[in-house]
C-alpha positions as CSV (number, residue, x, y, z in Angstrom):
1,X,-79.2,-69.4,28.2
2,X,-80.9,-68.4,30.8
3,X,-82.9,-72.1,31.0
4,X,-79.3,-74.0,30.8
5,X,-78.1,-72.2,33.2
6,X,-81.6,-72.9,35.2
7,X,-82.2,-69.7,36.1
8,X,-85.1,-66.7,35.2
9,X,-84.7,-64.6,32.1
10,X,-84.6,-61.4,34.0
11,X,-81.6,-63.0,35.9
12,X,-80.1,-64.1,33.4
13,X,-80.2,-61.0,32.0
14,X,-78.6,-59.3,34.8
15,X,-76.1,-61.4,35.5
16,X,-75.2,-61.1,32.1
17,X,-74.9,-57.0,31.6
18,X,-73.0,-57.0,35.2
19,X,-70.1,-59.9,33.8
20,X,-70.0,-58.8,30.7
21,X,-71.5,-54.8,30.7
22,X,-73.6,-55.0,27.6
23,X,-77.2,-57.4,27.9
24,X,-76.8,-60.5,26.0
25,X,-78.4,-59.0,22.7
26,X,-76.2,-56.2,22.8
27,X,-73.3,-58.6,22.9
28,X,-74.9,-60.8,20.0
29,X,-75.1,-57.8,18.3
30,X,-71.4,-57.0,18.3
31,X,-70.4,-60.0,17.5
32,X,-72.7,-60.4,14.5
33,X,-70.8,-57.1,13.4
34,X,-67.5,-57.6,14.7
35,X,-67.8,-60.7,12.5
36,X,-68.9,-58.5,9.6
37,X,-66.3,-56.2,9.7
38,X,-63.8,-58.9,9.5
39,X,-65.9,-60.3,6.4
40,X,-65.5,-57.4,5.0
41,X,-62.4,-57.3,4.8
42,X,-62.1,-60.4,2.4
43,X,-62.6,-59.1,-1.1
44,X,-63.6,-62.7,-2.0
45,X,-66.4,-62.4,-0.6
46,X,-69.6,-60.3,-2.0
47,X,-71.7,-58.2,0.8
48,X,-74.9,-60.5,-0.1
49,X,-72.7,-64.4,0.8
50,X,-71.7,-62.0,4.2
51,X,-74.8,-61.5,4.8
52,X,-76.0,-65.0,4.3
53,X,-73.6,-66.1,6.6
54,X,-74.4,-64.0,9.6
55,X,-78.4,-64.8,9.1
56,X,-79.7,-61.9,8.0
57,X,-82.6,-62.1,5.4
58,X,-81.0,-60.1,2.6
59,X,-78.3,-58.0,1.6
60,X,-80.4,-54.7,2.7
61,X,-81.7,-55.5,6.3
62,X,-77.9,-56.2,6.2
63,X,-77.1,-52.5,5.0
64,X,-78.9,-51.3,7.4
65,X,-77.6,-53.2,10.2
66,X,-74.5,-52.5,9.8
67,X,-75.2,-48.6,9.4
68,X,-77.9,-48.6,12.4
69,X,-74.3,-50.1,14.4
70,X,-71.5,-48.5,12.8
71,X,-72.3,-45.0,11.3
72,X,-71.2,-45.9,7.8
73,X,-72.6,-48.6,4.8
74,X,-71.1,-52.3,4.5
75,X,-69.2,-51.4,1.2
76,X,-68.2,-47.6,2.9
77,X,-66.0,-49.6,5.5
78,X,-64.5,-52.1,2.2
79,X,-63.9,-49.0,1.1
80,X,-62.3,-47.9,4.0
81,X,-59.8,-50.7,4.2
């Protein structure tokens, strides 16, 4: 993204954080988690299918990532809906 804006990655990150309140990485993580939550509400999709759609290498990688950022597993989140 910095290259497209023709600025250094450091400067881009500073400007992005100033504008959005998050680093670009934190923003992408937040987007992935919010997308996962929306997809988990669709019971016709398995957790494995959701992890594939979001680009995780495995179901367990997705579960670890989701739990780290939400405090609960995708299955627990889905049951709580």
